[in-house]
N, C-alpha and C positions, 0 to 999 in steps of 0.2 A: 801813880794812877790820878787821872785827871777829874776830878768831883769837886762840887761846889757846895757847899753848905746848906745854901737855901733851896738847890734843885730836887723835885719830886723824884724818885726813886722805886724801879720796879725791878724785882730779882727774877728772873725765869731760868729756872736747873731742869736741864734734861738729866735724870737721875743716872741712866747706867751709863750716859757718857762722860757724866762727872766722875762716878766712879770709876770707870776704866781708867779717865785718865791719871785720878789720884794714886790708882793701885798702880799703872805703869811708873810712877814716879816714886814706889814706895813707901805711901802715907794713906792714912786713914783721914778722913776729912771730920771735924768734930762742928757740928751743925749749927750749935750753940754758939760757938765762935764766930764762924761764918756770918750768922747773923748781925750780931754783935758788929762786928768791923763794918758790915755795910751801912749800918742804922746809925753808924758814927761818922759815916763819910756824907749822910746828906738827910733828906725825908724821906725816910721809907715808907712806901705807900705798900706795898702788899709784894710778899716772898712767895712766890711758886713754884711746885717742886713737881716735877712729871715721873711717871712709871706706871707700867704694866705689871699686874699682880696673878699669879697662878692661882684661879680661884676653888679651880678642884683637888689642889693639895691642901692634905690636914694639917700641914704646917708649913708654911713658908719663911724662908730667911731673913725676909725682909722686912714681914708685916710687922716686927716692933720697933723698927725704925719709922717706918709710916706712922705707925700708931703715934709714936713720940713725935714725928715732925708736925703731925695735924695738933696735939697739946702744947705746942711751944712757938707757935709764930707763923708756921706756913701754912700755905694753903694749899690741900694735897688736890694732885688733879691724875686719877687713876683711870684704867681699864682692865679687863681681864685677856689674858692672852690669850690667842689664838693658836691651834695646834694643827700641821697640816703633813703631807707628806710629801720629798720633794721628788724630783725625777729620776733619782738614785734609788728612793725607797727609804731612806731615813726619816725620820720622826724628826720634825722641828717644831720650833715654837716661837712665835713673833708675837711684836709687842711694842711697835711705833707709837710712839707719842708725840711727832712733828705737827700734825695737824691741831690737836689739841692745842700745843704750846704756840703755834702759829695764829691761831684765831686771838686768844688771851694776848696776845701782845698787841695787835691790830686793833682789840677792842679797847685796852688799859692806855694805849699810847697816847690818847686825848687827852689824861690824867698824869701825867711824867713828863719828865724833862730828860730822863737818862735810864735808859733800859740798859740791864746787866744781863748778859745771856753766857750761861754757865753751858758751851756745848762747842765742840770744834767740826760739827756737821755742817758740809757744804750745802747740803739742801736750805741751808737756812740763808744765804747769801742774799736771796731777794726778798726776802723778809725785812732781813736787815735796811737792804736799799730801800724799800718801801715805807719804811719808817722815819728813815732820815728826811725822805723828802717831805715828811709830814713836820719836821722842824726837833725830833727827838736825838738827841745822841747816843748811840750805841757803843757799848764796851762788849767784847768776845772775850772770855776767861776759859782757858785751853791749857794746849802743851804743846809745844816743837822740840821739848827737851827729851820725851820718850823718846824709843824705837818702836816703830816708826811715829813721828809724828802723830798726836790724837786730833789736830787743827788742821782744816782743809785750807789752803793757801789761798782761794779765793773769799773766803771766809775772814779770814784775819788781814787780807788787803781792803775788804768791804767796810770792817768795822774801823771808827772813828778812833777805836784804843783797844788794841790787845793786851790783854793782862796775862801773863805767864805763870799760868796755877803753880807751879815751884817757887816764884817768888812769893807767894802767899803762903809758902806751908807753914813758917813759920808762928804766923796767925793764928791758921785755921787749922792745924793737923789736931788730931785726935791724940791725948798722952796714950803710952803705949802702955798696956795693962794684960793681966791675965788672960782676962774674957776670949774667946774662942777668935775664932775668923770673920765673924759676921760683923757689919756696917754698923755696930750701935754706939751711938753720941754717945759722947761724956754727961753726966747726970749733974 
């Protein structure tokens, strides 16, 4: 990874995308380790985590993670999911956070030297290009080692640096425990 100790870092985590990539690689992320890893690479200004929440559910399996992140150094950006019926009459739930993430990156980039984007979504290619034109370096964290690859080729090409998520596994993986399959961070 190419980081400089004096540079100001911002982490922008597309929660569902990162979760899916890590699961495809067969590990869970310890978000405390992830924060500490990048805090050791430079001056970490802010770590944003984006996720949609199902508000009408009595219990959401992601709620404990969201609460933990909120109390432990992450800036949480959430919104309620939307429910709709597709053309085939199937009930679908939508909770895209791309616009929120893009706006925060654009607003924060004047205070950052290096944006670290945890997503493989090709829709972010233009965002990365716009941030680079402002003189900010962009690293994208995702994976090409899953089947299928979780990162869009155009996003990977646009990034200054592509960081393979599986290469970080030894540093950010949650220790296996006897808890159930929810995405809890280590305590």
